[in-house]
C-alpha positions in Angstrom: 107.0 102.3 108.6 109.7 104.6 106.9 109.4 106.2 104.1 112.3 107.2 101.8 113.1 109.3 99.0 111.8 108.1 95.3 114.0 104.8 94.0 116.8 105.0 91.6 115.6 102.1 89.6 112.5 102.9 87.7 111.9 99.5 85.8 111.5 99.9 82.1 108.0 99.7 81.2 106.7 101.5 84.4 106.0 105.1 85.2 105.8 106.1 88.9 103.1 107.7 89.8 102.6 110.1 92.6 103.9 108.5 96.0 100.4 108.1 97.1 101.6 104.3 98.8 105.4 105.0 98.4 106.5 103.5 101.3 109.3 101.4 102.8 113.0 101.1 102.6 115.7 101.3 99.6 115.3 97.9 99.7 112.2 96.7 99.3 109.0 99.2 98.9 105.7 99.7 97.4 104.6 102.5 95.3 101.9 103.9 92.7 102.6 103.3 88.8 101.6 103.2 85.9 101.8 100.0 83.3 103.0 101.7 80.3 103.2 98.1 78.7 99.5 97.5 79.5 97.7 100.6 79.8 97.1 100.4 83.7 97.5 101.9 87.1 98.8 99.2 89.7 100.8 99.1 92.8 104.3 97.7 92.3 105.9 95.8 95.3 109.4 96.1 94.6 112.5 94.0 95.7 115.9 95.4 94.9 120.0 94.3 95.0 120.0 96.4 98.6 117.3 94.7 100.3 118.5 93.1 103.9 118.1 89.1 104.2 115.1 89.6 106.1 113.5 91.9 103.7 114.0 89.9 101.1 112.3 86.6 103.1 109.4 88.6 103.9 109.0 89.3 100.2 109.2 85.9 98.7 107.1 84.8 101.7 104.0 87.0 100.6 104.2 85.9 97.1 104.3 82.5 98.5 101.4 83.1 100.5 99.4 84.7 97.4 100.4 81.8 95.1 99.3 79.2 97.6 95.8 81.0 98.7 95.5 81.8 94.6 93.1 84.6 93.6 90.3 85.8 96.3 88.0 89.0 95.9 88.9 90.5 99.1 92.8 90.1 99.1 95.0 92.4 97.0 95.1 90.9 93.7 98.4 89.9 91.8 98.4 91.1 88.0 101.8 90.2 86.9 105.3 89.1 88.6 108.3 90.4 86.7 112.2 91.3 86.7 113.9 94.1 85.4 117.6 93.3 86.0 118.3 93.0 89.7 114.7 94.0 90.2 111.9 91.5 91.5 108.9 93.0 91.1 105.2 92.4 92.0 102.5 94.1 90.3 99.4 94.6 92.7 96.2 95.4 91.6 95.7 99.8 92.2 95.0 99.8 95.7 95.4 102.7 98.6 95.4 102.3 102.5 92.4 104.1 102.5 90.1 102.1 105.1 88.0 104.2 107.0 87.1 103.7 110.9 83.9 104.6 112.9 82.0 103.4 110.1 78.5 102.4 110.7 78.2 99.2 111.9 76.6 97.4 108.8 79.6 98.5 106.8 81.8 97.1 109.1 80.0 94.0 109.3 79.9 93.5 105.6 83.9 94.2 105.5 84.3 92.0 107.9 82.5 88.9 106.7 84.2 89.9 103.1 87.2 89.2 104.9 86.3 85.9 106.7 86.0 84.5 103.6 89.5 85.3 102.6 90.7 83.9 106.0 89.1 80.8 105.4 90.2 80.4 101.6 93.8 81.3 103.5 93.3 78.7 106.3 91.9 76.2 103.9 95.1 75.8 102.4 97.4 76.1 105.5 98.1 79.6 105.2 97.9 81.5 108.6 97.9 85.3 108.2 98.8 86.1 111.8 98.7 90.5 111.7 95.2 91.0 110.7 94.5 94.3 111.6 93.5 97.7 109.7 96.5 98.6 108.4 97.0 95.8 107.0 93.6 96.5 104.9 94.0 98.4 101.6 91.0 99.6 99.3 90.0 99.7 95.7 89.1 102.3 93.7 85.3 101.3 94.8 86.1 101.5 98.0 86.0 97.5 98.7 88.6 96.3 101.5 91.1 94.0 100.5 93.2 92.2 102.6 97.4 92.8 102.4 100.2 92.0 104.7 101.4 88.5 104.3 104.7 89.2 104.5 104.8 87.8 108.5 102.5 85.1 107.6 102.9 82.2 109.9 105.1 79.1 108.5 103.9 75.6 109.7 102.1 77.0 112.6 105.2 77.8 114.6 104.6 81.5 116.7 106.9 83.9 115.2 109.3 86.5 117.0 107.4 89.3 118.0 109.6 92.5 118.0 106.6 94.4 119.7 102.9 93.4 120.5 100.4 95.8 118.3 96.9 96.4 120.0 95.6 93.6 117.4 97.9 91.0 118.6 96.1 87.8 119.5 97.2 86.7 123.6 98.6 83.0 122.3 101.5 85.4 120.3 102.4 87.2 123.4 103.0 83.1 125.1 105.1 81.6 122.5 102.1 79.1 121.8 102.0 77.3 118.8 99.0 78.5 116.5 96.5 77.6 114.8 93.2 79.4 113.0 92.1 81.2 116.3 95.0 83.9 116.0 93.2 85.2 113.0 89.8 84.8 114.0 90.8 87.4 116.7 92.3 89.7 114.5 89.1 89.4 112.6 87.4 90.7 115.6 89.5 93.3 116.8 89.3 94.4 113.6 85.5 94.8 113.9 85.8 96.9 116.6 88.4 99.2 115.2 86.0 99.7 112.1 83.1 100.7 114.3 84.8 102.3 117.5 87.2 104.8 115.3 90.1 103.2 117.4 91.8 99.5 118.8 90.1 97.8 121.6 93.1 97.3 122.9 94.5 101.0 123.9 98.3 101.9 123.8 99.5 105.0 125.0 102.4 107.5 124.4 105.2 106.9 126.3 104.1 103.7 127.3 106.4 100.3 128.0 105.7 97.4 125.9 104.9 95.5 128.8 101.9 97.3 129.8 100.3 97.0 126.1 101.4 93.1 126.1 99.5 92.9 129.9 96.1 94.6 128.6 96.3 91.8 125.8 97.3 88.9 128.1 94.1 90.3 130.6 91.7 91.0 127.6 91.4 94.3 128.9 89.5 95.9 126.0 88.1 99.4 125.9 84.0 99.0 126.0 82.7 100.4 122.6 80.8 103.5 123.7 79.0 104.8 120.6 75.0 104.9 119.9 73.7 102.9 117.8 75.8 99.4 117.9 73.5 96.1 118.3 74.2 94.1 121.7 74.3 90.8 119.9 77.2 92.6 117.6 79.1 93.5 120.9 79.0 89.9 122.1 80.1 88.7 118.5 83.3 90.9 119.0 83.7 89.7 122.5 83.0 86.1 121.7 86.0 86.6 118.7 88.2 88.3 121.1 88.6 86.1 124.3 92.0 86.1 125.6 91.2 81.7 125.7 91.4 81.0 122.1 89.2 77.8 122.5 86.4 80.5 123.8 86.5 82.1 120.5 84.5 81.1 117.1 85.9 77.8 116.0 87.0 79.6 112.1 86.3 82.2 110.2 83.5 80.7 108.4 81.7 80.7 112.0 82.5 84.0 112.9 81.5 85.2 109.4 77.8 83.2 110.0 77.2 84.7 112.9 77.6 88.3 111.5 75.4 87.2 108.5 73.0 86.2 111.2 73.4 89.6 112.7 72.4 91.4 109.4 69.3 89.2 108.9 68.2 90.1 112.1 68.6 94.1 111.7 67.2 94.0 108.2 70.5 94.9 107.0 71.9 93.7 103.5 73.2 90.3 103.2 76.5 89.8 102.3 77.9 86.7 100.3 80.4 84.8 101.8 82.8 83.6 99.3 85.2 81.0 100.4 87.6 79.5 97.6 89.7 81.2 95.0 89.5 82.4 91.2 90.1 78.9 89.5 90.5 80.8 86.2 92.7 82.9 87.9 96.4 81.6 88.5 98.3 83.6 90.5 102.2 84.3 89.2 105.2 83.3 90.9 108.4 85.5 90.9 110.3 82.3 90.6 108.0 81.8 86.9 108.7 86.0 86.6 108.3 86.8 83.0 111.2 89.9 81.7 110.3 92.9 80.8 112.2 94.1 77.2 114.9 96.1 77.4 
């Protein structure tokens, strides 16, 4: 993801903070800011007139996905949607891309159970994420992981056009097959592996061709998790969720979370609550109903 100079259109009512997360392009970018009207620090997702059609489409897809899912404690919260002139602004809770890899197994299990609740909530309203990986996890000020990255959500279970595979790409995405909830179960398992191991299960190497990475994905050539203190039953669940044949994976995100809950119980770890469903009292705003900031 490329970084550009500070944007030239500071919206009225906001003051840009330090560029901790000023990422994107001149068309669509994300930055940290202070909302001067409501006296809170937020993350802004801004779509400008310079956005390409593809960038604008991704911006609207993400907002639509969050509107469909509703508010969930493990999904980056939408606080407000506003417009300022030609700018469309999605105001998000103050989060940062600070998810730590190589954490203790019990911490990784807690994170993934919470994420699985968010994913199951999305699936039950027909939203597939399609790109669950540590780079799409953000942290709030308490260190709690939140799922983001719905810009590439999968619509109508149709396979997306992949520009390039990543170490977290599910095999069926490379095969161009119609997709279902199994693609996100794979992403949760792959994310769990990296949170524990500190690096992806499917490795990529500098200078190699994209075909080499794709071959490892398609053959399930995951690196062995060489870390002391990782329970064997956790290794089994990770392997299960990353099965090359999606029919061999846990049937749902909730099922995966229940298996991880059993591991917590068997090892005497603190139990993690599996939260499925949106908060009914918090309706996520939508750009088409955006309010205008006073000039």
